[in-house]
C-alpha positions in Angstrom: 151.0 69.7 38.9 154.5 68.0 39.4 156.7 70.6 37.1 157.2 73.3 40.2 157.9 70.9 42.9 160.6 69.3 40.8 161.8 72.2 40.0 162.1 73.8 43.3 163.8 70.6 44.4 166.2 69.8 42.2 167.2 73.5 42.8 167.3 72.8 46.9 169.2 69.1 46.5 171.6 70.2 44.0 172.8 73.4 45.9 175.1 73.2 49.0 172.5 75.2 51.1 175.2 77.8 52.0 176.8 74.8 54.0 179.1 77.3 55.8 176.3 79.4 56.5 174.0 76.9 58.0 176.2 75.0 60.4 175.9 75.8 64.1 174.1 79.6 62.3 177.2 81.2 64.2 178.1 83.8 61.8 174.9 84.8 59.8 173.0 84.8 63.3 175.2 86.6 65.7 173.7 89.9 65.5 170.0 89.1 64.4 167.5 92.1 63.7 165.5 92.9 66.8 161.9 94.0 65.7 160.6 96.5 68.0 157.1 98.2 68.3 157.6 101.1 66.1 159.0 98.6 63.1 155.1 97.2 63.5 153.3 101.0 63.7 155.4 102.0 60.7 154.4 98.6 58.8 150.4 99.5 59.5 150.7 103.2 58.8 152.3 102.4 55.4 149.4 99.6 55.0 147.2 101.9 56.0 148.0 104.7 53.4 148.1 101.7 50.5 144.4 101.3 51.4 143.7 104.3 49.3 145.0 102.4 46.3 142.8 99.1 46.9 139.7 100.3 44.7 142.2 101.8 42.0 143.9 98.7 41.8 141.3 96.5 41.8 139.5 98.7 38.8 142.7 98.3 36.9 143.4 95.1 37.5 139.8 93.6 36.5 139.6 96.3 33.5 142.6 94.7 31.9 142.1 90.5 32.3 143.0 88.7 29.6 142.6 84.9 28.8 146.6 84.6 28.5 146.7 86.3 32.2 144.4 84.1 33.6 146.1 81.2 32.2 149.1 82.5 33.9 147.4 83.1 37.2 146.0 79.6 37.3 149.3 78.2 37.0 151.4 80.5 39.1 148.6 80.6 42.0 149.7 76.9 42.8 153.1 78.1 44.5 150.7 79.4 47.5 148.8 75.8 47.6 149.4 72.6 49.8 150.3 70.7 47.1 153.5 72.7 45.9 154.5 73.8 49.3 153.9 70.8 51.1 155.5 68.3 48.4 158.2 70.5 48.6 158.7 70.6 52.0 157.9 66.7 52.4 160.6 66.1 49.5 163.5 68.1 51.1 162.9 66.7 54.2 163.0 63.4 52.7 165.8 63.8 51.1 168.0 65.0 53.9 166.7 62.5 56.2 167.8 59.4 53.5 171.0 61.2 52.5 172.1 62.0 55.9 172.7 65.6 54.9 171.8 67.5 57.7 172.1 71.2 56.4 169.2 70.0 54.3 167.1 68.1 56.4 167.8 71.5 58.7 166.2 73.6 55.5 163.2 70.9 55.6 162.4 71.8 59.3 162.6 75.2 59.3 160.5 75.4 56.1 157.7 73.2 57.8 158.1 75.4 60.6 157.7 78.8 58.7 155.0 77.6 56.7 152.9 76.1 60.0 153.6 79.8 61.7 152.4 81.8 58.5 149.6 79.8 57.8 148.3 80.1 61.4 149.2 83.8 61.8 147.1 84.2 58.3 144.1 82.3 59.9 143.9 84.2 62.7 144.1 87.5 61.0 141.2 86.5 58.4 139.1 85.8 61.9 139.9 89.1 63.3 140.0 91.4 60.2 136.8 89.3 58.7 137.5 91.9 55.6 135.2 91.2 52.6 136.8 89.9 49.3 136.6 92.3 46.2 135.0 89.7 44.5 132.1 89.6 47.0 132.0 93.4 47.9 133.0 96.8 46.4 133.5 97.9 50.1 137.3 97.4 50.5 136.5 98.9 54.1 133.8 96.4 55.0 135.5 94.7 58.3 133.2 92.8 60.2 135.5 90.8 62.7 134.9 87.1 62.9 132.1 87.1 59.9 133.5 84.6 57.8 135.0 87.3 55.2 138.6 85.9 54.7 140.3 88.4 52.5 143.1 89.8 54.8 145.7 88.7 54.7 146.1 86.6 51.7 146.9 83.3 52.7 148.3 82.3 49.2 150.7 85.0 49.8 151.9 84.4 52.9 152.6 80.9 52.3 154.4 81.4 48.7 156.5 84.0 50.5 157.1 81.9 53.5 158.8 79.0 51.1 160.6 81.5 48.8 162.2 83.3 51.8 163.5 80.5 53.6 164.9 78.9 50.5 166.3 81.9 49.5 168.0 82.7 52.7 169.5 79.0 52.7 170.8 79.0 49.1 172.2 82.4 49.1 172.7 82.8 45.8 171.3 85.8 44.1 169.9 84.2 40.6 168.0 81.8 43.5 166.2 84.5 45.6 165.6 86.4 42.4 163.5 83.5 40.8 162.1 82.4 44.1 160.6 86.2 45.0 159.4 86.3 41.4 157.5 83.6 41.9 155.9 84.2 44.8 155.1 87.9 43.7 153.2 86.1 40.8 151.2 84.4 43.5 150.3 88.0 44.6 149.5 89.1 41.3 147.4 86.1 40.8 145.2 86.7 43.8 144.4 90.2 42.7 144.1 89.2 39.1 141.7 86.7 39.9 139.8 89.3 41.9 140.1 87.2 45.3 142.5 89.8 47.6 142.5 93.5 47.5 146.9 95.1 47.3 147.0 95.3 50.7 145.9 91.8 51.3 148.5 90.5 49.4 151.3 93.1 51.2 150.0 91.8 54.6 150.2 88.2 53.3 153.7 88.9 52.0 154.7 90.5 55.5 153.4 87.4 57.1 155.4 85.3 54.7 158.8 86.9 55.2 158.3 87.6 58.9 157.6 84.2 59.7 160.6 82.9 58.3 162.9 85.3 59.5 161.4 84.9 62.9 162.5 80.7 62.4 165.6 81.1 61.1 166.2 83.5 64.2 167.5 86.5 61.5 164.7 88.4 63.3 163.8 89.0 67.0 160.9 90.4 68.5 162.0 92.0 71.6 164.9 89.5 72.3 162.7 86.7 72.0 164.5 83.7 70.5 162.5 81.3 68.6 162.9 77.7 69.1 166.2 76.0 67.7 166.0 73.2 65.2 168.1 69.9 66.4 168.9 66.7 64.9 170.0 64.1 67.1 172.5 61.2 65.3 169.7 59.2 64.9 166.8 60.9 62.8 164.7 61.8 66.0 163.7 65.6 66.0 163.9 67.7 68.8 162.9 71.3 70.0 164.8 73.8 72.4 163.2 76.8 73.5 165.4 79.4 74.9 164.4 82.9 75.7 
């Protein structure tokens, strides 16, 4: 499974990573979007409405499974697993430090921070919701908090969208964004195809991944709270500066 890592790494290193926009992060981050309570309420309301489709989507996907679809799913789901996103993150950091290109190093740090936040949020979510996987139960509403059931949210989807959003924002090219989000969407589809998640599980996972990336990159804020800044000193030391 080295091909996906090499493909994405080549994409990142070959592109200047929006050097003008990422230097000092002044213009693009001057007016970040501030998330308010009603944004969260609207999302929860929409997600709750979409839960009416969970059973129907599961039935359709399982009724139309095929060997080619299973093979494609088995390949693309790796983009939501650590062997891909971990290798890509480590490689971007290594390239940035070895070449001395600060914009690439910052991208690697943002990517690592985003994946850590998305992973933590997903883990907490699965514990709190305790939703059964569709392959284990036909009851999409069988929530039992702290039961060990771990359908919602989809961790694979969260990590795939976290990586896609971070790289898409830094590369800032339509073709790259389309490609990265298509792959992330493919990961979400694979989890439904494999009968591992309900429709709303992958939607929740995608929201976690995108939100984690936007918060770490300081494009979004929650109630005006500023996330940590990533600082790179003249030596390759790394530091965090947290401002509120």
